[in-house]
VOVO-646962 format. One line per field, with one value per residue (C-alpha): residue in one letter; x, y, z. Coordinates in pm, whole numbers, plus 32768, in hexadecimal, padded with zeros to 4 digits. Layout:
# VOVO-646962
aa [A/...] $
east [X/...] $
north [Y/...] $
up [Z/...] $
END
This chain:
# VOVO-646962
aa [M/R/D/V/I/N/E/M/A/T/T/H/S/E/Y/D/V/V/I/V/G/T/G/A/A/G/M/A/L/A/L/H/L/P/T/H/L/R/I/A/L/L/T/K/S/T/L/N/Q/G/S/T/Y/W/A/Q/G/G/M/A/A/V/V/D/A/N/D/T/V/E/S/H/V/Q/D/T/L/I/A/G/A/G/L/C/N/R/D/A/V/E/F/T/V/S/R/S/S/R/V/V/D/W/L/V/E/L/G/V/N/F/D/R/L/E/E/H/E/Q/Q/G/T/G/F/H/L/T/R/E/G/G/H/S/H/R/R/I/L/H/A/A/D/A/T/G/K/A/I/S/K/T/L/S/K/H/V/V/A/A/S/H/I/D/V/L/T/E/R/V/A/V/D/V/I/V/H/D/G/R/C/R/G/L/Y/A/L/N/T/R/T/G/S/V/D/T/F/Q/T/N/V/V/A/L/A/T/G/G/A/S/K/A/Y/L/Y/T/S/N/P/D/G/N/S/G/D/G/I/A/I/A/W/R/A/G/C/R/V/A/N/M/E/F/N/Q/F/H/P/T/C/L/Y/H/P/K/A/K/S/Y/L/I/T/E/A/I/R/G/E/G/G/H/L/L/L/P/D/R/Q/R/F/M/H/K/F/D/E/R/G/E/L/A/P/R/D/I/V/A/R/A/I/D/H/E/M/K/R/L/G/A/D/H/L/L/L/D/I/S/H/K/P/A/A/E/V/L/T/H/F/P/N/T/A/K/K/C/L/E/Y/G/I/D/I/T/K/E/P/I/P/I/V/P/A/A/H/Y/T/C/G/G/V/V/V/D/Q/H/G/C/T/D/I/V/G/L/Y/A/I/G/E/T/S/H/T/G/L/H/G/A/N/R/M/A/S/N/S/L/L/E/C/L/V/Y/G/E/S/A/A/N/H/I/K/E/T/A/L/T/S/G/A/K/V/S/V/A/D/W/D/E/S/Q/I/T/D/S/D/E/D/V/V/I/A/H/N/W/D/E/L/R/R/F/M/W/D/Y/V/G/I/V/R/T/D/K/R/L/E/R/A/Q/H/R/C/D/M/L/R/S/E/I/N/E/Y/Y/A/N/Y/R/V/S/N/D/L/L/E/L/R/N/L/S/V/V/A/D/L/M/I/R/C/A/R/Q/R/K/E/S/R/G/L/H/F/T/L/D/Y/P/D/P/E/D/Q/A/T/D/T/V/L/V/P/N] $
east [0A3B/0A86/0BFB/0CE3/0CD1/0E05/0D8C/0C7C/0C28/0B4F/0B96/0A2B/0963/082B/080B/070D/0821/0990/0A70/0BCE/0CB3/0CD2/0D1F/0C34/0B3D/0B24/0B0C/0A14/0935/0946/08F0/07CA/0724/0613/068C/05A4/0674/0798/08C0/0A16/0B29/0C59/0DB5/0EFB/0FC5/0F3E/0E71/0F0D/0FF8/0F57/0F6F/0E7B/0F65/1084/0FBE/106A/0FDA/0E6E/0D07/0C5B/0B0A/0A35/0A26/0A9D/099C/0A5F/0A66/094C/08ED/08ED/0A50/0ACA/0A0B/0AA8/0C07/0BD3/0B4B/0C75/0D70/0CBE/0D0D/0BAF/0B77/0AC9/095F/08BD/07A8/08AC/0970/083C/07C9/0918/095F/07FC/0826/0978/08FA/082B/095D/0A21/0909/0906/0A7F/0A83/0966/0A34/0B5B/0C42/0D02/0D3C/0E21/0D67/0DB8/0E33/0D47/0C19/0C87/0BB4/0A79/0ACC/0AB2/0BA0/0C6B/0DCB/0DAE/0ED0/0EDE/0F6D/0FAA/0E71/0D9F/0D2F/0CE3/0D72/0C92/0D7B/0D31/0E5C/0EE3/1044/10DF/1050/0EE0/0EB4/0F48/0E52/0D28/0D9B/0DDE/0C90/0BCB/0C86/0C3F/0AC9/0AE2/0B95/0A8E/096B/08E9/0849/098E/0A92/0BE4/0C9A/0E0D/0F09/0E01/0E4B/0D21/0D46/0C06/0A96/09A0/089B/076B/066C/06F1/06D7/07E2/07C9/0909/0A80/0BB4/0CCD/0E21/0E71/0FE5/101A/0F94/0FCA/0E60/0D65/0C28/0ACC/09E8/087D/07C7/06F0/07B0/0925/09C4/0B1E/0BDA/0D3E/0DD8/0E90/0F95/10CD/11A4/11A1/12B9/141F/140F/12D5/1265/116A/1173/11E1/107D/0FFF/1012/0EC7/0E19/0CB7/0CD5/0D5E/0C5C/0B3B/0BC3/0BDB/0A78/09F7/09F4/0A50/0B88/0BCB/0CE0/0DFD/0EF2/0ED8/0FDB/1031/119F/11D9/12DD/1391/13FD/1534/1664/1741/17C4/1725/15E5/1518/147B/13ED/12E3/1327/11D6/1157/10F4/1261/1238/10E5/118A/1291/1393/1474/14DA/1647/1745/188D/1922/180A/1754/15D5/153E/13C6/1371/13FB/12F0/11B9/1158/10DD/123E/1253/10D6/1097/0FE0/10AA/10C7/1165/1254/12B7/12FA/13C3/149E/14C0/1522/162A/16BC/16E1/1766/1871/18B0/185A/17E1/1715/16B0/1669/1541/158F/14BF/15EA/15A4/1473/1494/150D/13F7/12EF/1389/139C/1236/119E/1284/1300/12F7/13A3/14AF/14E0/14F6/15ED/16C3/16E1/17A0/1871/179B/172D/160F/161C/177D/17A6/16DC/164C/16C7/1593/152E/13D8/1337/11F6/10F3/0F84/0EB1/0DAB/0CF8/0C60/0B25/09FC/08F7/07C5/0787/0751/088E/07CB/088E/080A/07DD/06AB/071E/0886/08F6/0A39/0A8F/0BB9/0CE9/0C77/0B52/0B1D/0A09/0A4D/0AC6/0C32/0C22/0D7B/0E28/0DCD/0DCD/0E8E/0DD4/0C94/0CE1/0C97/0B54/0AF1/0B35/0A55/093B/0921/094E/0810/075B/07AB/0730/05E6/05B8/060A/0509/03FC/042A/0543/04DA/0380/0409/03AB/0444/05B5/0613/06F5/084E/0964/0AA0/0BF1/0C7D/0DEF/0DE5/0EA4/0FBE/110C/11FA/12ED/1465/14A1/143B/155E/1478/138B/14A2/1536/13E8/138B/14C9/14AC/1341/1379/14B1/1419/12E6/13CC/149A/1383/123B/12BE/1291/12DF/1275/1291/11E4/132A/135C/11F6/121B/1350/129C/1175/125B/130E/11C9/112D/1253/1257/10E0/10FD/120F/1156/100C/10BA/1165/101B/0F6A/1068/10E6/1058/1005/10CC/10B5/11D4/1139/0FE2/1073/1145/1016/0F4C/1065/1085/0F10/0F11/1052/0FA6/0E76/0F53/100D/0ED0/0E29/0F61/0F7C/0E11/0E39/0EC6/0EF7/0FA0/0EB0/0EE7/0FC9/0FEC/10FD/1181/1287/11D3/108E/10F3/0FA6/0E4F/0D31/0C06/0B1C/0B78/0B0B/0B46/0C0D/0B2B/0B9D/0A9C/0AFC/0AC9] $
north [96D8/95C7/95F3/9718/9726/9746/9681/9739/96A2/97C4/9937/99A8/995D/99D9/9A28/9AD6/9B9C/9BD0/9C4E/9CCB/9CAA/9BB2/9C91/9CC2/9D90/9CA2/9B64/9BFE/9C62/9B04/9A60/9B47/9B07/99FD/989C/9875/9972/990D/99E4/9A11/9A8D/9B02/9B28/9B95/9A78/9994/99C4/9A71/9B4D/9CA6/9DC2/9D22/9BFC/9CE5/9DCD/9DB1/9EA4/9E3B/9EA7/9FC3/9F71/9FE1/9EAA/9F2A/9F97/A0D8/A136/A1CC/A1E9/A365/A362/A292/A378/A4AF/A41E/A3CC/A527/A5CC/A4F3/A53D/A6B2/A72D/A663/A52C/A4F3/A4D0/A3F1/A302/A303/A2B9/A1B1/A0FD/A11B/A0BF/9F72/9F1E/9E37/9D67/9D45/9CBF/9BC7/9B51/9B1E/9A64/9988/9937/98D8/9A06/99E3/9B42/9B58/9B52/9BAA/9A74/9A8F/9A86/9978/986B/993D/9998/9B0E/9C2D/9C87/9D08/9E66/9F44/A0B6/A163/A2C8/A3A2/A2BB/A337/A1D5/A07A/9FF1/9F38/9DC4/9CFA/9B9D/9BD9/9CBA/9BFB/9C59/9C75/9B1D/9A86/9B32/9AE4/9974/9949/99F2/9936/97E9/982F/98B0/9774/969E/9750/9689/97BC/9887/984F/98DB/992D/995B/9A09/9AF9/9C6A/9D4C/9E16/9EE4/9EE1/9EB5/9FCE/9FFA/A113/A171/A00E/9F11/9DE6/9D29/9D27/9CD6/9C2D/9BAD/9A45/9A69/98F1/98CF/9A32/9A4C/9B58/9AB6/9B4E/9B45/9B8E/9C18/9D39/9D60/9DA4/9E05/9EA1/9E4D/9E64/9F2F/A079/A11A/A13D/A08B/A1DA/A234/A1BE/A156/A0AA/9FB2/9F1A/9DCB/9DD4/9DBF/9F0A/9FCC/A085/9F9D/9FCD/A147/A15F/A06C/A129/A278/A1F6/A16E/A2CA/A2D6/A402/A3EF/A4C2/A52C/A476/A578/A4D5/A3C1/A33F/A2FB/A1FC/A29D/A15E/A063/9F91/A032/9F1D/9EDC/9D81/9DC9/9E5F/9F63/9E68/9F1C/9F47/9F4A/A08D/9FC3/9FD4/A14B/A10E/A02B/A12C/A11C/A24F/A2F6/A357/A422/A378/A3FA/A347/A48B/A497/A5A8/A579/A65F/A780/A748/A6DD/A6C9/A566/A4FC/A3A4/A382/A4A1/A448/A3AE/A4E4/A5AC/A493/A457/A5CA/A5E2/A4BC/A54A/A69F/A60E/A52F/A655/A73B/A640/A5AA/A457/A333/A2A7/A2DD/A1E7/A14A/A0B9/9FCB/9F28/9FDE/9EFE/9D9F/9CAB/9BB1/9CBD/9D2D/9BCA/9B7F/9CB0/9CC4/9B65/9B8E/9CE0/9C53/9B24/9BF2/9CEB/9BD1/9B4B/9C8C/9C7E/9D6B/9CF9/9DE7/9D81/9E0F/9F1A/A018/9FCF/A0A0/A138/A215/A292/A1E5/A20F/A13E/A193/A241/A311/A381/A2A6/A25F/A32A/A23E/A249/A17E/A046/A063/A0D1/A19B/A27E/A14C/A074/9F1A/9F85/9F86/9FF5/9F8C/9F91/A067/A08D/A163/A2BF/A293/A3CF/A30B/A374/A4E1/A57F/A476/A30E/A2BE/A184/A038/A0C7/A02D/9EBE/9F2D/9FF3/9EC8/9DE3/9EDC/9F3E/9DD8/9D7E/9EBC/9E84/9D1C/9D92/9E8F/9D8E/9C9F/9DAB/9E65/9E0F/9CAB/9D1B/9E0A/9D30/9C24/9C1F/9CC9/9C0D/9CAB/9C87/9BC7/9C73/9CD2/9C8A/9C91/9DD9/9DA7/9CF2/9C69/9D6B/9D48/9E89/9E30/9F04/A02E/9FB0/9F82/A0D9/A190/A0D3/A149/A2AD/A2D3/A252/A326/A474/A42C/A3F6/A52E/A61F/A599/A514/A573/A6E5/A78F/A8DA/A966/A94B/A7DF/A78B/A844/A777/A638/A68D/A6D0/A583/A4C8/A555/A4E0/A388/A356/A3AA/A2A5/A1A0/A1D0/A1AD/A071/9FE6/A024/9F63/9E3E/9D10/9D5C/9CCE/9CEF/9DEC/9EBE/9EC0/9F24/A037/A0B8/A0C6/A163/A277/A2C0/A2CC/A399/A496/A49B/A4D0/A5F0/A698/A683/A708/A82F/A88D/A899/A9EF/A9A5/A8B1/A7BD/A663/A596/A6A9/A799/A8A6/A9AB/AAA6/AA94/AA25/AA7A/A9D8/AA9A/AAF3/AA10/A8A2/A81A/A6D6/A6D4/A625/A5D4/A586/A4C1/A570] $
up [20A8/1FAC/1FF1/1FC2/1E49/1D6F/1C45/1B84/1A33/19C2/19AD/19C4/1AFF/1BB1/1D24/1E00/1EB0/1E5A/1F73/1F26/2052/2170/2299/23BF/22F0/21CB/2298/238E/226B/21D8/2325/236C/2219/21FC/21B1/2086/1FC3/1EEA/1F50/1EB2/1F99/1ED4/1F66/1EC2/1F52/2062/219C/22CA/2203/2229/2325/2419/2450/24AD/2593/26E3/27E1/27F5/27C1/287B/2917/2A3C/2B15/2C68/2D6A/2DAC/2C3B/2B6B/29FE/2A20/2AA9/2981/2895/292E/291E/27AF/2760/280B/2752/2607/262C/25DF/24A2/2528/24CB/2621/259B/250C/2652/2724/262A/2642/27B6/2822/276E/2806/2918/2824/2745/286F/28BE/2755/2749/2893/2817/26E1/27BD/27D8/291E/299F/2ACD/2C18/2D7C/2E30/2F58/2E72/2D80/2E21/2DFE/2C96/2CDB/2D17/2BE2/2C11/2B7F/2B1E/2ACC/299B/292A/2924/29FF/2B54/2BD1/2BB4/2AA0/29B2/299E/292D/28FA/297E/2872/274A/275A/25E4/25B2/26AA/2603/24A1/24E1/2591/247B/236B/2417/2403/229D/222B/22D6/222A/20FF/205D/2053/1F42/1FA6/1E64/1EA6/1DC3/1D3A/1D05/1CBD/1B7D/1B65/1BBE/1AA0/1AAA/19C8/19F5/1B4B/1BD1/1C26/1B3F/1B7F/1BA9/1ADD/1BA1/1B39/1B8D/1BD3/1BC0/1A5C/19DF/1967/19C8/1A52/1A3A/1B69/1B1C/1C4D/1CBF/1E06/1E2D/1F78/1F77/20B7/2038/2152/213A/205E/2135/2031/1F7F/2071/2077/21E5/2262/2369/2276/21C1/2055/1FCF/205E/1F1A/1F31/1E3C/1EBC/1ED0/1D6E/1CE1/1D83/1D07/1BA1/1BC0/1C17/1D94/1E68/1F3E/2075/2164/20B8/2143/2299/2296/23ED/2428/2538/261A/267D/2579/25B2/2515/248E/232C/2327/23E9/22CB/23B6/24AD/257B/26EE/279A/2835/2965/29D3/2A01/2AA0/2BA1/2BFF/2AE8/2AC0/297C/298B/28C8/2868/29B0/2A70/2ACC/2AC2/29E7/29B6/2ADB/2A0D/2902/29C4/2B32/2AF7/2AA0/2A02/2A18/2927/27E1/26CB/25F1/270A/2765/25FA/25BC/26FD/2695/2536/25C6/26AE/25A0/24B3/25C5/2629/24D3/256C/2499/25BC/2727/2843/28F9/2A50/2B26/2BD1/2D1B/2D49/2DE0/2CD7/2D21/2CEF/2BA5/2B1E/2B8B/2AE2/29B2/295F/27E5/27E9/28D0/27F0/26B1/2747/27CD/266B/2621/275E/282F/298B/29E1/2B51/2B68/2A5B/2990/2838/270E/2668/2543/24CA/239F/22D6/238A/234D/2244/22FD/21C1/20B5/1FEF/206B/2101/21E3/231F/224D/2180/204A/1F48/1E33/1D52/1D9A/1E05/1E47/1FB3/2058/21BB/22A3/2257/20EE/215F/21EB/22EE/23B5/24E5/24DC/2479/2458/252C/257B/26EC/2742/272C/2694/2541/258C/2630/24FC/2419/24E2/251D/23AE/2337/23F4/238B/221B/2237/22C8/21AF/20A5/213B/2149/2001/1F13/1EC9/1E58/1D52/1C2B/1B4F/1AFE/19B7/18CA/18BA/17BB/1804/181C/16C6/1690/1515/14EC/15E7/15F0/16F6/1779/175B/1821/1986/1A00/19C0/1ACD/1BCB/1B84/1B98/1CD6/1D85/1D05/1D75/1ED5/1F03/1E98/1F6E/209A/2051/1FF1/2085/21CF/233C/2302/21BC/2100/1FCC/1F09/1F65/1F05/1DBA/1D6A/1DCB/1CE8/1BC2/1BE8/1C24/1AE7/1A15/1AB2/1A89/1918/18EA/19B6/18FE/17AF/1827/18AE/1763/1695/1763/1812/197E/1A9E/1C17/1C1D/1B09/1BAD/1CFD/1C5F/1B9F/1CE1/1DAA/1CA8/1CCC/1E49/1E4B/1D68/1E4E/1F81/1EDE/1E5C/1FB1/205F/1F6E/1FAF/212A/2185/22F7/23E3/2482/2514/2434/232E/239D/22B4/2304/2222/22EC/244C/24F5/24CC/2430/2506/2442/240D/22BA/21FF/20BB/1FC1/1E5F/1D50/1C16/1AC9] $
END
């Protein structure tokens, strides 16, 4: 890379590949592409700010001699509640060991067993909810940080990759069913830049910022999903929003995620009176899949009128706790909580978008030259409920697969077509930004109240009504005023909220992460909810 670029003199540029998003998926794609290609890697702020960086628990992979690909596949299928695409699951899991080899080669230092450190073998593997074996590789409790920093180091060192910071994607440019470029806002200058290319990859993460309480970074506003939908791509299974059961409950903590590995290592979920309760909901107790744990916590909070419950690991030796969970211990101590001596106050929060843009095994969407990878995509891996620690694996597997497809096909699709620059001639600066702030708060609150962990037809109907009104206001505002980061994020959130509600209203059953009091049982036949743009 020439340097992380902030100063761009021109607003119209040409690239072989434009990647939106600098998480594990986006950076893996960039690093797997040939070095003779000119690549633009766009990020909303700076590197190491997305969901990958904050992923704590680890990455699932079959690297232990006692584990098997089929076992990992079966665990994933069970967690997905009948909706996983088996081909996608096998495709992903069978490539897990090569992903580990690649990361280690790049320099990711996964924790290892002490007795094998000299030989360089023997990973320390942990176990999380839904897994039948210890197969979670981790770097203490900051695995995502280790992966993100390693990938970003190699991206920055690559002379053929331009990392363009402070860029917010606006829309893909499509002509005759083919991707021809991308418009992106430069938030430093306020101008909308035009990127002319035949290949755009959307790797912008999920859409959990549609909810009032979320573990996600501020930038996860569903940009890639909304952009692909507007471009004409199908979207599927947006009703399946995974709520992480254990986020730190503290007025200043901003829903800091408490890693599931604490439960995997013997942590207990407790009521305010210090009584355990998970055994009443599932025989696996604290190791039950996330949807079951989140609903159990939600049920107990509503039954007791409690604003939070507790997660306790203090019965384990303090040295062991601090070794495995140093970052969690440090963060909690900042708020006066010593996890070696007392339980952690927790509350569920929106965490992962299991649906997304419909893609094949190469990340290809319905638009030629447009790819979606990572949490932005619907590959069929997760089904109705993502199993813990499969997400980083998915990002890396599909980042490589998309790169291979781009090398083999997309770059031979013909010459670039000239595209028009962004037209700002009919708009003005807004003096009513309070509208954006008000609509942002209203959208996230009604999504939390009506499209949360437990749903009903009436709640979804109310959510749809409010979403329709908000989208009308937002679209009018977008058409008349100069775009900003807040406006673009609000526009995209209103789209993904609408997609979530529409998918939820179509599913007349309870399955996985979608639980409705009106249809508490699953149907005999599991089917995806696929929405097609007009």
